[in-house]
VMD Tcl script that draws the C-alpha trace (Angstrom):
set ca {
  {148.49 52.17 -6.66}
  {152.13 51.25 -7.74}
  {153.87 52.96 -9.61}
  {156.62 51.66 -12.19}
  {160.23 53.14 -13.02}
  {159.80 54.83 -16.62}
  {162.29 53.32 -19.00}
  {165.08 55.35 -19.91}
  {164.24 57.37 -23.92}
  {167.15 54.49 -24.96}
  {165.74 51.68 -23.48}
  {162.16 52.70 -24.86}
  {163.22 53.31 -28.16}
  {165.06 50.13 -28.61}
  {162.87 48.18 -27.47}
  {160.41 48.93 -30.83}
  {159.82 46.63 -33.37}
  {161.77 48.02 -36.05}
  {164.94 48.39 -34.08}
  {165.80 45.28 -33.58}
  {168.87 44.44 -35.66}
  {169.35 40.97 -37.67}
  {172.23 39.67 -35.83}
  {173.17 41.59 -31.71}
  {177.30 41.72 -33.50}
  {176.38 43.68 -36.43}
  {177.71 47.23 -37.03}
  {175.14 50.00 -37.75}
  {176.22 53.26 -39.66}
  {174.01 55.93 -40.33}
  {173.18 57.27 -43.89}
  {171.23 60.40 -45.33}
  {169.74 59.87 -48.53}
  {168.16 62.40 -50.76}
  {165.18 61.55 -52.65}
  {162.92 63.12 -54.84}
  {159.92 64.06 -53.08}
  {157.38 61.26 -55.04}
  {159.68 58.65 -53.78}
  {159.12 59.53 -50.38}
  {155.48 59.64 -51.01}
  {155.06 56.33 -52.46}
  {158.02 54.39 -49.63}
  {155.84 56.43 -47.13}
  {152.51 54.60 -48.35}
  {154.06 51.58 -48.15}
  {155.27 51.50 -44.99}
  {152.09 52.74 -43.98}
  {150.38 50.07 -45.32}
  {152.89 47.35 -43.72}
  {152.17 49.10 -40.40}
  {155.79 49.88 -39.79}
  {158.01 52.91 -39.91}
  {159.52 54.49 -43.16}
  {163.54 53.73 -42.03}
  {162.12 49.88 -41.28}
  {160.71 49.81 -44.63}
  {164.13 50.89 -46.64}
  {166.34 48.49 -44.69}
  {163.66 45.89 -45.80}
  {163.64 46.63 -49.30}
  {167.22 47.16 -49.52}
  {167.75 43.90 -47.71}
  {165.54 42.65 -50.63}
  {167.22 43.64 -53.33}
  {170.80 42.92 -51.94}
  {170.03 39.14 -51.94}
  {168.83 38.86 -55.31}
}
mol new
graphics top color blue
foreach p $ca { graphics top sphere $p radius 0.5 }
foreach p [lrange $ca 0 end-1] q [lrange $ca 1 end] { graphics top cylinder $p $q radius 0.2 }
display resetview
């Protein structure tokens, strides 16, 4: 029986589908938002329907909004 090494937590999380940056050299800044509960529920519903995380959905919608 082969036993494979487990990846580090950072490698595991970094390998997620919504963890990739649009450019490898892009600097990332973490922010905190206060949102109405109803809006957050709508965001979660929309993210779930697309099978992506809340953070990925918010990034996607914000990127689309600033490109308009």
